[in-house]
PDB file with SEQRES, HELIX, SHEET and CRYST1 records, atoms N, CA, C and O in Angstrom:
SEQRES   1 A   65  UNK UNK UNK UNK UNK UNK UNK UNK UNK UNK UNK UNK UNK          
SEQRES   2 A   65  UNK UNK UNK UNK UNK UNK UNK UNK UNK UNK UNK UNK UNK          
SEQRES   3 A   65  UNK UNK UNK UNK UNK UNK UNK UNK UNK UNK UNK UNK UNK          
SEQRES   4 A   65  UNK UNK UNK UNK UNK UNK UNK UNK UNK UNK UNK UNK UNK          
SEQRES   5 A   65  UNK UNK UNK UNK UNK UNK UNK UNK UNK UNK UNK UNK UNK          
HELIX    1 AA1 UNK A    3  UNK A   28  1                                  26    
HELIX    2 AA2 UNK A   32  UNK A   51  1                                  20    
HELIX    3 AA3 UNK A   54  UNK A   56  5                                   3    
CRYST1    1.000    1.000    1.000  90.00  90.00  90.00 P 1           1          
ATOM      1  N   UNK A   1    -109.898  -0.706  87.800  1.00  0.00           N  
ATOM      2  CA  UNK A   1    -110.262  -0.404  89.162  1.00  0.00           C  
ATOM      3  C   UNK A   1    -109.639  -1.510  90.057  1.00  0.00           C  
ATOM      4  O   UNK A   1    -109.778  -2.699  89.770  1.00  0.00           O  
ATOM      5  N   UNK A   2    -108.966  -1.100  91.121  1.00  0.00           N  
ATOM      6  CA  UNK A   2    -108.303  -2.073  91.939  1.00  0.00           C  
ATOM      7  C   UNK A   2    -109.325  -2.926  92.752  1.00  0.00           C  
ATOM      8  O   UNK A   2    -110.495  -2.580  92.913  1.00  0.00           O  
ATOM      9  N   UNK A   3    -108.798  -4.031  93.231  1.00  0.00           N  
ATOM     10  CA  UNK A   3    -109.660  -4.883  94.032  1.00  0.00           C  
ATOM     11  C   UNK A   3    -110.060  -4.213  95.347  1.00  0.00           C  
ATOM     12  O   UNK A   3    -111.161  -4.440  95.849  1.00  0.00           O  
ATOM     13  N   UNK A   4    -109.192  -3.409  95.893  1.00  0.00           N  
ATOM     14  CA  UNK A   4    -109.514  -2.701  97.146  1.00  0.00           C  
ATOM     15  C   UNK A   4    -110.703  -1.750  96.897  1.00  0.00           C  
ATOM     16  O   UNK A   4    -111.632  -1.712  97.703  1.00  0.00           O  
ATOM     17  N   UNK A   5    -110.682  -0.988  95.798  1.00  0.00           N  
ATOM     18  CA  UNK A   5    -111.728  -0.069  95.470  1.00  0.00           C  
ATOM     19  C   UNK A   5    -113.021  -0.840  95.242  1.00  0.00           C  
ATOM     20  O   UNK A   5    -114.080  -0.456  95.737  1.00  0.00           O  
ATOM     21  N   UNK A   6    -112.924  -1.939  94.482  1.00  0.00           N  
ATOM     22  CA  UNK A   6    -114.116  -2.761  94.170  1.00  0.00           C  
ATOM     23  C   UNK A   6    -114.730  -3.296  95.493  1.00  0.00           C  
ATOM     24  O   UNK A   6    -115.951  -3.281  95.646  1.00  0.00           O  
ATOM     25  N   UNK A   7    -113.932  -3.746  96.405  1.00  0.00           N  
ATOM     26  CA  UNK A   7    -114.443  -4.265  97.684  1.00  0.00           C  
ATOM     27  C   UNK A   7    -115.055  -3.128  98.481  1.00  0.00           C  
ATOM     28  O   UNK A   7    -116.090  -3.310  99.123  1.00  0.00           O  
ATOM     29  N   UNK A   8    -114.425  -1.945  98.450  1.00  0.00           N  
ATOM     30  CA  UNK A   8    -115.021  -0.791  99.126  1.00  0.00           C  
ATOM     31  C   UNK A   8    -116.348  -0.404  98.546  1.00  0.00           C  
ATOM     32  O   UNK A   8    -117.277  -0.093  99.291  1.00  0.00           O  
ATOM     33  N   UNK A   9    -116.467  -0.413  97.241  1.00  0.00           N  
ATOM     34  CA  UNK A   9    -117.726  -0.024  96.567  1.00  0.00           C  
ATOM     35  C   UNK A   9    -118.785  -1.069  96.884  1.00  0.00           C  
ATOM     36  O   UNK A   9    -119.939  -0.715  97.125  1.00  0.00           O  
ATOM     37  N   UNK A  10    -118.427  -2.329  96.890  1.00  0.00           N  
ATOM     38  CA  UNK A  10    -119.435  -3.359  97.251  1.00  0.00           C  
ATOM     39  C   UNK A  10    -119.906  -3.194  98.670  1.00  0.00           C  
ATOM     40  O   UNK A  10    -121.090  -3.382  98.952  1.00  0.00           O  
ATOM     41  N   UNK A  11    -118.994  -2.839  99.589  1.00  0.00           N  
ATOM     42  CA  UNK A  11    -119.391  -2.563 100.966  1.00  0.00           C  
ATOM     43  C   UNK A  11    -120.318  -1.342 101.073  1.00  0.00           C  
ATOM     44  O   UNK A  11    -121.275  -1.350 101.847  1.00  0.00           O  
ATOM     45  N   UNK A  12    -120.032  -0.315 100.305  1.00  0.00           N  
ATOM     46  CA  UNK A  12    -120.906   0.859 100.272  1.00  0.00           C  
ATOM     47  C   UNK A  12    -122.295   0.541  99.734  1.00  0.00           C  
ATOM     48  O   UNK A  12    -123.297   1.027 100.259  1.00  0.00           O  
ATOM     49  N   UNK A  13    -122.353  -0.294  98.661  1.00  0.00           N  
ATOM     50  CA  UNK A  13    -123.688  -0.665  98.128  1.00  0.00           C  
ATOM     51  C   UNK A  13    -124.469  -1.487  99.126  1.00  0.00           C  
ATOM     52  O   UNK A  13    -125.691  -1.371  99.213  1.00  0.00           O  
ATOM     53  N   UNK A  14    -123.758  -2.334  99.894  1.00  0.00           N  
ATOM     54  CA  UNK A  14    -124.450  -3.100 100.943  1.00  0.00           C  
ATOM     55  C   UNK A  14    -124.990  -2.214 102.017  1.00  0.00           C  
ATOM     56  O   UNK A  14    -126.093  -2.428 102.519  1.00  0.00           O  
ATOM     57  N   UNK A  15    -124.178  -1.166 102.395  1.00  0.00           N  
ATOM     58  CA  UNK A  15    -124.596  -0.169 103.384  1.00  0.00           C  
ATOM     59  C   UNK A  15    -125.804   0.595 102.854  1.00  0.00           C  
ATOM     60  O   UNK A  15    -126.742   0.864 103.603  1.00  0.00           O  
ATOM     61  N   UNK A  16    -125.789   0.945 101.576  1.00  0.00           N  
ATOM     62  CA  UNK A  16    -126.931   1.611 100.927  1.00  0.00           C  
ATOM     63  C   UNK A  16    -128.178   0.780 101.010  1.00  0.00           C  
ATOM     64  O   UNK A  16    -129.234   1.262 101.419  1.00  0.00           O  
ATOM     65  N   UNK A  17    -128.057  -0.508 100.610  1.00  0.00           N  
ATOM     66  CA  UNK A  17    -129.198  -1.411 100.640  1.00  0.00           C  
ATOM     67  C   UNK A  17    -129.797  -1.576 102.026  1.00  0.00           C  
ATOM     68  O   UNK A  17    -131.015  -1.529 102.198  1.00  0.00           O  
ATOM     69  N   UNK A  18    -128.936  -1.770 103.003  1.00  0.00           N  
ATOM     70  CA  UNK A  18    -129.383  -1.934 104.393  1.00  0.00           C  
ATOM     71  C   UNK A  18    -130.125  -0.728 104.892  1.00  0.00           C  
ATOM     72  O   UNK A  18    -131.190  -0.843 105.499  1.00  0.00           O  
ATOM     73  N   UNK A  19    -129.561   0.428 104.635  1.00  0.00           N  
ATOM     74  CA  UNK A  19    -130.209   1.709 105.127  1.00  0.00           C  
ATOM     75  C   UNK A  19    -131.446   2.009 104.348  1.00  0.00           C  
ATOM     76  O   UNK A  19    -132.369   2.599 104.908  1.00  0.00           O  
ATOM     77  N   UNK A  20    -131.536   1.642 103.081  1.00  0.00           N  
ATOM     78  CA  UNK A  20    -132.754   1.871 102.326  1.00  0.00           C  
ATOM     79  C   UNK A  20    -133.899   0.995 102.896  1.00  0.00           C  
ATOM     80  O   UNK A  20    -135.024   1.469 103.053  1.00  0.00           O  
ATOM     81  N   UNK A  21    -133.601  -0.271 103.198  1.00  0.00           N  
ATOM     82  CA  UNK A  21    -134.573  -1.122 103.778  1.00  0.00           C  
ATOM     83  C   UNK A  21    -135.093  -0.557 105.123  1.00  0.00           C  
ATOM     84  O   UNK A  21    -136.294  -0.558 105.398  1.00  0.00           O  
ATOM     85  N   UNK A  22    -134.161  -0.088 105.927  1.00  0.00           N  
ATOM     86  CA  UNK A  22    -134.529   0.437 107.260  1.00  0.00           C  
ATOM     87  C   UNK A  22    -135.327   1.746 107.084  1.00  0.00           C  
ATOM     88  O   UNK A  22    -136.276   2.002 107.826  1.00  0.00           O  
ATOM     89  N   UNK A  23    -134.941   2.551 106.119  1.00  0.00           N  
ATOM     90  CA  UNK A  23    -135.643   3.853 105.896  1.00  0.00           C  
ATOM     91  C   UNK A  23    -137.107   3.564 105.466  1.00  0.00           C  
ATOM     92  O   UNK A  23    -138.049   4.184 105.960  1.00  0.00           O  
ATOM     93  N   UNK A  24    -137.255   2.637 104.567  1.00  0.00           N  
ATOM     94  CA  UNK A  24    -138.613   2.323 104.065  1.00  0.00           C  
ATOM     95  C   UNK A  24    -139.479   1.721 105.203  1.00  0.00           C  
ATOM     96  O   UNK A  24    -140.668   2.020 105.317  1.00  0.00           O  
ATOM     97  N   UNK A  25    -138.868   0.895 106.013  1.00  0.00           N  
ATOM     98  CA  UNK A  25    -139.554   0.330 107.157  1.00  0.00           C  
ATOM     99  C   UNK A  25    -139.979   1.449 108.154  1.00  0.00           C  
ATOM    100  O   UNK A  25    -141.091   1.457 108.683  1.00  0.00           O  
ATOM    101  N   UNK A  26    -139.059   2.360 108.370  1.00  0.00           N  
ATOM    102  CA  UNK A  26    -139.369   3.474 109.303  1.00  0.00           C  
ATOM    103  C   UNK A  26    -140.506   4.357 108.749  1.00  0.00           C  
ATOM    104  O   UNK A  26    -141.337   4.844 109.516  1.00  0.00           O  
ATOM    105  N   UNK A  27    -140.543   4.560 107.441  1.00  0.00           N  
ATOM    106  CA  UNK A  27    -141.614   5.334 106.819  1.00  0.00           C  
ATOM    107  C   UNK A  27    -142.937   4.602 106.970  1.00  0.00           C  
ATOM    108  O   UNK A  27    -143.951   5.223 107.289  1.00  0.00           O  
ATOM    109  N   UNK A  28    -142.945   3.320 106.752  1.00  0.00           N  
ATOM    110  CA  UNK A  28    -144.170   2.496 106.923  1.00  0.00           C  
ATOM    111  C   UNK A  28    -144.698   2.629 108.352  1.00  0.00           C  
ATOM    112  O   UNK A  28    -145.910   2.659 108.563  1.00  0.00           O  
ATOM    113  N   UNK A  29    -143.791   2.710 109.338  1.00  0.00           N  
ATOM    114  CA  UNK A  29    -144.142   2.785 110.690  1.00  0.00           C  
ATOM    115  C   UNK A  29    -144.424   4.230 111.172  1.00  0.00           C  
ATOM    116  O   UNK A  29    -144.674   4.469 112.354  1.00  0.00           O  
ATOM    117  N   UNK A  30    -144.374   5.178 110.219  1.00  0.00           N  
ATOM    118  CA  UNK A  30    -144.575   6.595 110.522  1.00  0.00           C  
ATOM    119  C   UNK A  30    -143.535   7.165 111.457  1.00  0.00           C  
ATOM    120  O   UNK A  30    -143.793   8.116 112.194  1.00  0.00           O  
ATOM    121  N   UNK A  31    -142.345   6.566 111.417  1.00  0.00           N  
ATOM    122  CA  UNK A  31    -141.219   7.047 112.263  1.00  0.00           C  
ATOM    123  C   UNK A  31    -140.289   7.872 111.406  1.00  0.00           C  
ATOM    124  O   UNK A  31    -139.219   7.430 110.989  1.00  0.00           O  
ATOM    125  N   UNK A  32    -140.742   9.095 111.159  1.00  0.00           N  
ATOM    126  CA  UNK A  32    -139.996   9.912 110.202  1.00  0.00           C  
ATOM    127  C   UNK A  32    -138.658  10.433 110.732  1.00  0.00           C  
ATOM    128  O   UNK A  32    -137.783  10.789 109.942  1.00  0.00           O  
ATOM    129  N   UNK A  33    -138.490  10.480 112.022  1.00  0.00           N  
ATOM    130  CA  UNK A  33    -137.199  10.892 112.585  1.00  0.00           C  
ATOM    131  C   UNK A  33    -136.090   9.846 112.207  1.00  0.00           C  
ATOM    132  O   UNK A  33    -135.004  10.197 111.746  1.00  0.00           O  
ATOM    133  N   UNK A  34    -136.424   8.588 112.427  1.00  0.00           N  
ATOM    134  CA  UNK A  34    -135.443   7.531 112.056  1.00  0.00           C  
ATOM    135  C   UNK A  34    -135.341   7.415 110.515  1.00  0.00           C  
ATOM    136  O   UNK A  34    -134.247   7.190 109.998  1.00  0.00           O  
ATOM    137  N   UNK A  35    -136.408   7.557 109.812  1.00  0.00           N  
ATOM    138  CA  UNK A  35    -136.385   7.526 108.339  1.00  0.00           C  
ATOM    139  C   UNK A  35    -135.408   8.587 107.802  1.00  0.00           C  
ATOM    140  O   UNK A  35    -134.606   8.318 106.908  1.00  0.00           O  
ATOM    141  N   UNK A  36    -135.497   9.747 108.349  1.00  0.00           N  
ATOM    142  CA  UNK A  36    -134.622  10.848 107.952  1.00  0.00           C  
ATOM    143  C   UNK A  36    -133.143  10.492 108.180  1.00  0.00           C  
ATOM    144  O   UNK A  36    -132.298  10.791 107.336  1.00  0.00           O  
ATOM    145  N   UNK A  37    -132.841   9.878 109.276  1.00  0.00           N  
ATOM    146  CA  UNK A  37    -131.505   9.455 109.661  1.00  0.00           C  
ATOM    147  C   UNK A  37    -130.990   8.440 108.605  1.00  0.00           C  
ATOM    148  O   UNK A  37    -129.859   8.566 108.137  1.00  0.00           O  
ATOM    149  N   UNK A  38    -131.805   7.453 108.239  1.00  0.00           N  
ATOM    150  CA  UNK A  38    -131.423   6.440 107.282  1.00  0.00           C  
ATOM    151  C   UNK A  38    -131.255   7.055 105.868  1.00  0.00           C  
ATOM    152  O   UNK A  38    -130.337   6.688 105.134  1.00  0.00           O  
ATOM    153  N   UNK A  39    -132.133   7.971 105.510  1.00  0.00           N  
ATOM    154  CA  UNK A  39    -131.983   8.621 104.210  1.00  0.00           C  
ATOM    155  C   UNK A  39    -130.681   9.454 104.143  1.00  0.00           C  
ATOM    156  O   UNK A  39    -130.051   9.529 103.088  1.00  0.00           O  
ATOM    157  N   UNK A  40    -130.296  10.057 105.234  1.00  0.00           N  
ATOM    158  CA  UNK A  40    -129.019  10.791 105.299  1.00  0.00           C  
ATOM    159  C   UNK A  40    -127.885   9.868 105.103  1.00  0.00           C  
ATOM    160  O   UNK A  40    -126.952  10.182 104.364  1.00  0.00           O  
ATOM    161  N   UNK A  41    -127.926   8.700 105.755  1.00  0.00           N  
ATOM    162  CA  UNK A  41    -126.858   7.666 105.560  1.00  0.00           C  
ATOM    163  C   UNK A  41    -126.818   7.252 104.080  1.00  0.00           C  
ATOM    164  O   UNK A  41    -125.727   7.091 103.535  1.00  0.00           O  
ATOM    165  N   UNK A  42    -127.937   7.079 103.429  1.00  0.00           N  
ATOM    166  CA  UNK A  42    -128.033   6.732 102.043  1.00  0.00           C  
ATOM    167  C   UNK A  42    -127.323   7.772 101.193  1.00  0.00           C  
ATOM    168  O   UNK A  42    -126.554   7.435 100.292  1.00  0.00           O  
ATOM    169  N   UNK A  43    -127.591   9.063 101.493  1.00  0.00           N  
ATOM    170  CA  UNK A  43    -126.941  10.106 100.715  1.00  0.00           C  
ATOM    171  C   UNK A  43    -125.434  10.111 100.904  1.00  0.00           C  
ATOM    172  O   UNK A  43    -124.697  10.396  99.960  1.00  0.00           O  
ATOM    173  N   UNK A  44    -124.959   9.798 102.112  1.00  0.00           N  
ATOM    174  CA  UNK A  44    -123.504   9.720 102.334  1.00  0.00           C  
ATOM    175  C   UNK A  44    -122.945   8.560 101.515  1.00  0.00           C  
ATOM    176  O   UNK A  44    -121.885   8.708 100.906  1.00  0.00           O  
ATOM    177  N   UNK A  45    -123.614   7.425 101.479  1.00  0.00           N  
ATOM    178  CA  UNK A  45    -123.137   6.296 100.718  1.00  0.00           C  
ATOM    179  C   UNK A  45    -123.092   6.624  99.206  1.00  0.00           C  
ATOM    180  O   UNK A  45    -122.129   6.297  98.511  1.00  0.00           O  
ATOM    181  N   UNK A  46    -124.131   7.258  98.743  1.00  0.00           N  
ATOM    182  CA  UNK A  46    -124.134   7.636  97.289  1.00  0.00           C  
ATOM    183  C   UNK A  46    -123.037   8.634  96.962  1.00  0.00           C  
ATOM    184  O   UNK A  46    -122.413   8.557  95.904  1.00  0.00           O  
ATOM    185  N   UNK A  47    -122.803   9.570  97.873  1.00  0.00           N  
ATOM    186  CA  UNK A  47    -121.730  10.552  97.667  1.00  0.00           C  
ATOM    187  C   UNK A  47    -120.395   9.806  97.655  1.00  0.00           C  
ATOM    188  O   UNK A  47    -119.547  10.106  96.815  1.00  0.00           O  
ATOM    189  N   UNK A  48    -120.187   8.880  98.523  1.00  0.00           N  
ATOM    190  CA  UNK A  48    -118.943   8.114  98.566  1.00  0.00           C  
ATOM    191  C   UNK A  48    -118.781   7.291  97.282  1.00  0.00           C  
ATOM    192  O   UNK A  48    -117.682   7.228  96.729  1.00  0.00           O  
ATOM    193  N   UNK A  49    -119.828   6.679  96.817  1.00  0.00           N  
ATOM    194  CA  UNK A  49    -119.791   5.902  95.601  1.00  0.00           C  
ATOM    195  C   UNK A  49    -119.477   6.748  94.370  1.00  0.00           C  
ATOM    196  O   UNK A  49    -118.754   6.327  93.466  1.00  0.00           O  
ATOM    197  N   UNK A  50    -120.055   7.977  94.364  1.00  0.00           N  
ATOM    198  CA  UNK A  50    -119.858   8.854  93.217  1.00  0.00           C  
ATOM    199  C   UNK A  50    -118.365   9.237  93.113  1.00  0.00           C  
ATOM    200  O   UNK A  50    -117.863   9.428  92.005  1.00  0.00           O  
ATOM    201  N   UNK A  51    -117.662   9.349  94.233  1.00  0.00           N  
ATOM    202  CA  UNK A  51    -116.277   9.696  94.178  1.00  0.00           C  
ATOM    203  C   UNK A  51    -115.434   8.609  93.452  1.00  0.00           C  
ATOM    204  O   UNK A  51    -114.355   8.885  92.928  1.00  0.00           O  
ATOM    205  N   UNK A  52    -115.956   7.403  93.445  1.00  0.00           N  
ATOM    206  CA  UNK A  52    -115.173   6.311  92.869  1.00  0.00           C  
ATOM    207  C   UNK A  52    -115.775   5.843  91.516  1.00  0.00           C  
ATOM    208  O   UNK A  52    -115.369   4.806  90.992  1.00  0.00           O  
ATOM    209  N   UNK A  53    -116.703   6.577  90.975  1.00  0.00           N  
ATOM    210  CA  UNK A  53    -117.256   6.278  89.652  1.00  0.00           C  
ATOM    211  C   UNK A  53    -116.441   6.941  88.578  1.00  0.00           C  
ATOM    212  O   UNK A  53    -116.779   8.021  88.093  1.00  0.00           O  
ATOM    213  N   UNK A  54    -115.339   6.269  88.202  1.00  0.00           N  
ATOM    214  CA  UNK A  54    -114.387   6.870  87.294  1.00  0.00           C  
ATOM    215  C   UNK A  54    -114.935   7.007  85.922  1.00  0.00           C  
ATOM    216  O   UNK A  54    -114.453   7.835  85.149  1.00  0.00           O  
ATOM    217  N   UNK A  55    -115.933   6.223  85.580  1.00  0.00           N  
ATOM    218  CA  UNK A  55    -116.561   6.357  84.212  1.00  0.00           C  
ATOM    219  C   UNK A  55    -117.268   7.662  83.978  1.00  0.00           C  
ATOM    220  O   UNK A  55    -117.423   8.066  82.826  1.00  0.00           O  
ATOM    221  N   UNK A  56    -117.696   8.324  84.990  1.00  0.00           N  
ATOM    222  CA  UNK A  56    -118.430   9.594  84.850  1.00  0.00           C  
ATOM    223  C   UNK A  56    -117.670  10.772  85.376  1.00  0.00           C  
ATOM    224  O   UNK A  56    -118.253  11.850  85.493  1.00  0.00           O  
ATOM    225  N   UNK A  57    -116.381  10.638  85.709  1.00  0.00           N  
ATOM    226  CA  UNK A  57    -115.663  11.686  86.402  1.00  0.00           C  
ATOM    227  C   UNK A  57    -115.442  12.917  85.559  1.00  0.00           C  
ATOM    228  O   UNK A  57    -115.390  14.024  86.094  1.00  0.00           O  
ATOM    229  N   UNK A  58    -115.308  12.753  84.218  1.00  0.00           N  
ATOM    230  CA  UNK A  58    -115.061  13.895  83.386  1.00  0.00           C  
ATOM    231  C   UNK A  58    -116.223  14.265  82.538  1.00  0.00           C  
ATOM    232  O   UNK A  58    -116.063  15.083  81.632  1.00  0.00           O  
ATOM    233  N   UNK A  59    -117.385  13.722  82.766  1.00  0.00           N  
ATOM    234  CA  UNK A  59    -118.561  14.015  81.966  1.00  0.00           C  
ATOM    235  C   UNK A  59    -119.472  14.986  82.730  1.00  0.00           C  
ATOM    236  O   UNK A  59    -119.635  14.903  83.947  1.00  0.00           O  
ATOM    237  N   UNK A  60    -120.044  15.891  81.968  1.00  0.00           N  
ATOM    238  CA  UNK A  60    -120.994  16.807  82.567  1.00  0.00           C  
ATOM    239  C   UNK A  60    -122.406  16.234  82.349  1.00  0.00           C  
ATOM    240  O   UNK A  60    -122.701  15.628  81.319  1.00  0.00           O  
ATOM    241  N   UNK A  61    -123.262  16.450  83.355  1.00  0.00           N  
ATOM    242  CA  UNK A  61    -124.629  15.914  83.230  1.00  0.00           C  
ATOM    243  C   UNK A  61    -125.486  16.847  82.372  1.00  0.00           C  
ATOM    244  O   UNK A  61    -126.613  16.501  82.017  1.00  0.00           O  
ATOM    245  N   UNK A  62    -124.963  18.012  82.043  1.00  0.00           N  
ATOM    246  CA  UNK A  62    -125.672  18.983  81.213  1.00  0.00           C  
ATOM    247  C   UNK A  62    -124.916  19.154  79.880  1.00  0.00           C  
ATOM    248  O   UNK A  62    -123.755  19.562  79.843  1.00  0.00           O  
ATOM    249  N   UNK A  63    -125.605  18.835  78.826  1.00  0.00           N  
ATOM    250  CA  UNK A  63    -124.989  18.964  77.508  1.00  0.00           C  
ATOM    251  C   UNK A  63    -125.136  20.405  76.996  1.00  0.00           C  
ATOM    252  O   UNK A  63    -126.163  21.052  77.202  1.00  0.00           O  
ATOM    253  N   UNK A  64    -124.104  20.878  76.337  1.00  0.00           N  
ATOM    254  CA  UNK A  64    -124.163  22.205  75.742  1.00  0.00           C  
ATOM    255  C   UNK A  64    -124.894  22.112  74.417  1.00  0.00           C  
ATOM    256  O   UNK A  64    -124.730  21.133  73.688  1.00  0.00           O  
ATOM    257  N   UNK A  65    -125.695  23.110  74.095  1.00  0.00           N  
ATOM    258  CA  UNK A  65    -126.459  23.115  72.839  1.00  0.00           C  
ATOM    259  C   UNK A  65    -125.749  23.956  71.830  1.00  0.00           C  
ATOM    260  O   UNK A  65    -126.221  24.097  70.702  1.00  0.00           O  
TER     261      UNK A  65                                                      
END                                                                             
């Protein structure tokens, strides 16, 4: 994995962490509108990270029996 991709992934994890903290704080304050916004940002970050997870790119999460 290139250094550029590693730096990008680190930035995305930081974005994930920041938004998770804000989402949990919003939930504690019963501000569900803002919590929803932060959880949506978290899903975008996870989607972005999944695109760069080369270790799982060819694996299926469901095993055939």
